[in-house]
N, C-alpha and C positions, 0 to 999 in steps of 0.2 A: 464791182468790188472783187478783189482777188480771192481766189479759192484758197482756203486754209488747209494745209496738209501737215500731218504730224511728221516728225523726223523719220519714223519707220516707213511711212508711205513714200517719202522722198528717196530713201535708200533703195526701194524696190524698183523704182522707175529709172530706166537708163537715161542719162543726160546727154544732150547733144554737145559735142566738144566745139571749141573755137575753130571755125573753118580755116582761117588763114594759117594759123599755127599748124593745124593738122595736115594741110596740104604739104607744107614744107617737111613735116615729120614723116609723112608717107613717102615723099620723094627720097628722103634720106634713108629710110628703112629699105626701100626698093633697091638701093645701091648695093645692099648686102645679100641680094637674092639671086640664086642661079635657078632659072626656070627652064633651062634648055635640056637638062638630062632626061627627065621623065615627067609624069603628071604632077609629082611633088615639086614645090618650089623650095629648094634647099637653102638653108641659112648659111652664109659664108662668113658672117661676123663671129664675134666671141661666143663661146659655149660655156655653160656652167658644168659642174662636176657630174650632173645627172644626164648630160647630153642635149639639153634644151638650149636653143639660141638665146642670147642675152641682148637687150636693146635698151638704151637710155632714152626715156620718154618723159617729158615734163619733170626733169631732174630726178627721176626715179628709175633705177635699173629694174627691168622686168623681163619676163620671158618674151622672146621675139614673137611667138605665135599669138600671145595675148595682146601685144601691141598691135600686131597686124589686124586682129579681129576688131579691136577698138577703132583703129584708123580707117579700115575699110568700110565698116558699118556706121561710123560716126557716133559711137555710143561710149559711155563711161561705165565700165563694169564694176560691180560691187565686189568686195572680198569673198562673198559667198558664192559668186559665179565663177565656175571653172571653164576654161577653154579646152575642149577635148578634141582629139584627132580621130577622124574616121580612118585614116590611112595607117596609123600607129607608127609614123616616122617622126621621131622626136624633134628633128630640126626642120620639119616641113612647116612652111608658113602660108601655104596656099589657102586663101579664104574659103574655097569650095570644100576643103577637107576639114574645116574647123566648125565646131558647134558648141553651144553653151549648155552647161549642165551644172549639177551640184556635186559635192563631195561624194554623196551616195551614188549618183550616176557614174562618177569616175571609178569608184570601187566596183560597181556592177559591171561596167565596161571591161575593166581589167580582168575580173573573174571570168566573164563570158569568153574572153580571148585567151585565157590561160596564162595571164601575166601577173596575177595578184600574188603577193608574197605568201598569203595563207594557202592559196591553191597549190603552191609548189612544195609545200611541206608534205612528206610522205609518212612521218611518224610524229607522235605527240612528244611533249618535253620529257617524258619518262621512257621513250623508246618503243612504245607500242605502235603497231602499224595503223594508219588511217585507211583501212580497207575492209570490205566485206561486212561481217556482223559486228566488227569492232568500231564501225563508223556510224555516228548518228548526226544528222544535220539538225541543229536547233537554233533558237533565237535567244539573244541576251534578254535580260529583264527589261520589260517595257516593249519587247518585240521590235526594237529599232534595227538590229543588224543580225545577219545570219552568220553562224559559226559552226565549225565542225567540232564534234565532241568525241573523245575517246571513251568508248563504253567501258573498257577495263578500268580506267582511272575513275570514271563515274561510280562504278561499283565499289571500288576501294574507298572513295570519299564517303559513300553512303554507309559503309561499315566502320568509318572512323579510322581507317588504317593509313591514310595519307593526309 
């Protein structure tokens, strides 16, 4: 008797892709790769506005590094799974430089490497500096994400002035 799985369980489990189609797709993908320059395999095909390579796979345009991960490892990723770069080169498609994470992992990786948009802000929206005694690191309600808090603005809010 076949094992019964809920739709949620099926989404968590990577699915093996159709081998014949994927071999052809991997060959096609590799025609757009320059692996001669350095350790990174640079994408030579089309690029999106954010600098990531684009590849048409199974009638869907996707990031080239995501397609490479799926084709190289023979898995189908869910939308909740992000393909992250160890090398931080947006057009690198070297499978050895790619790893799977979540949105939270991606944000933490960006912050750790000093590339997160929040980490680049030096002042709050009212112009107070994010530095010294005026900076407090807190969590949002529910403790899901870390954020920087301007102590001056926090005091003004507590006094009802803003």
